[in-house]
N, C-alpha and C positions, 0 to 999 in steps of 0.2 A: 491464496484464494484463487479459485477459477471462476470466471464469469463468462457465461454464454447465454444464448437465447432460451435454453432449457427444453427445446423441442426438436431442433434440427439434428439429423444424424451426422452432418458434416462437422459438428463440434467434437466428435469423438477423435481421440489422438491417433496419429498415424505411426507406423513403425519408426520412422525417422525421429519423431518427437520422443517416443518411448526410449529409443536407443540412446538419446542424448540426455535423458533425465537421470541425474545422478542418484536421486532418492529411489528410483526404480531399479537400480543396479542394471544398467544396460548391457548385460551379458547376452550372448546369443540365445541361451535358453529362455531368459525372461522376455526377450524381444519376440521370440516365437510364440510364447504363451500369450502375449498381448497383441499379436499381429493385427494391425488395423482394427483395433477394438473388437477383438475376437471374430475376425472375418468380415467386418462391416466394410464393404468396398466403397462406401460413401464417406468414410472418415477422411477429414481434411485438416484436422487440428485448428478448426475455426473457433478459437476462444481467446480470452484475455487472461493471462496468468500473472498474478501480482503477489509479491512477497512483502509482508508488512512486519516490521520489527520495532520494538520499543525498548528504550533504556532510560534509566534514571541515575542521576549522580548528585551528590551534595558537595558544594565547593565552600571551603572555609576562607573567608576574606579577612583582610586586616581589621583589627578591632574585634567586635563581637558579632559581626554580620555573617550570616550563612546564606547561601543561595542554593536553591534546588533547580536542577536543569532536567527537563524531561524531553526526550528526543524520540520522534517517530520517523522512521525511514520507510518510504514506499518505493519499491523497485519493480518495474515491469520486466518480467523474465521472458514472456512470450506474448506477442500480439498478432494473432491470426485474424483479427478484425480490421476492417478498413475504418476510416473516420466516420462514415455514416452509421455503421453498426455500433461503433463505440459510443457515439452520441445518443443513439436510440436506446441501447441496453444499459449503459453505464451512466450516461449523462456527461456534461462537459467538465464537471468538477468532482473531486473527492471532498467529503466533509469529514474533518477529524475534530472530535470534541475532547478537550482536556478538562476533567473535573478537578476542582480545588477543594481541599479540606477546610472545614471551619477554622477560623483563626488566621488563615493566610490573607495577607493584605493584598487585595486585588489591584490596588493602585500601582503596585510595583511590577505587575506582569509585563514581560517583554517577549515578543515573538520574532523569531528569525526564520525565514523561508529561503532555502537555496535549492539549486538544481532545476529551476524553472523560471520562465519570464512571466511572473504573475503570482497571484495568490492574495488572499485577504484574511484578516483576522479581526475579531472583536471579543471583548470580555464582557460577559453578562453577569452582573453582580447578583441578580435575583436567582439565576440558575447556579451561580458559583462555578462558572465554566468559561473557558476560552474556546471559541469556535473558529476553526481555521478551514478555509476552502482553498484548494490548489487545483490547477488544471490537470485533467487526466492526460498524461503525456506518455506516449508509447516508447520513448527512446531514452528517458532519463531516470535517474534515481532522485527522488524528491526527499528533502530533509527538512523537518519542521522541529525547531527547538523552542520550548516555552520555559522561561526562567522567571523566578520570583524570589524575593528576600524572605528569610524566615526570621 
């Protein structure tokens, strides 16, 4: 996910950013093709680039208990923003919502947050969701695990 202010030309990627971006195949030909956002001399890579991934697994425990674990990992790959721009355009926190299927006992939901100093969670039985907020951190990979018995 790329986050910027949506209007400034300085948020266009620079040659250096494009050359380092693996998914753009930073070969000489491709760097030339994308040079400073097609010739934009005001390009400064002033944006926040975040990678979000999700995984689920089922753990069979002793007896007949099963546990599902859902993991969301948020990694900041590039932060061309300073703290003031980050708070203005992104806010101080990411909010991640984990929806729960009918029949899941919400009283057994457990949340683990790692990679940051802070974060909060609550489970809303009316919405059948666990809502997790974590600080927007430009230097860490945040990991949120939500588990519950089946």
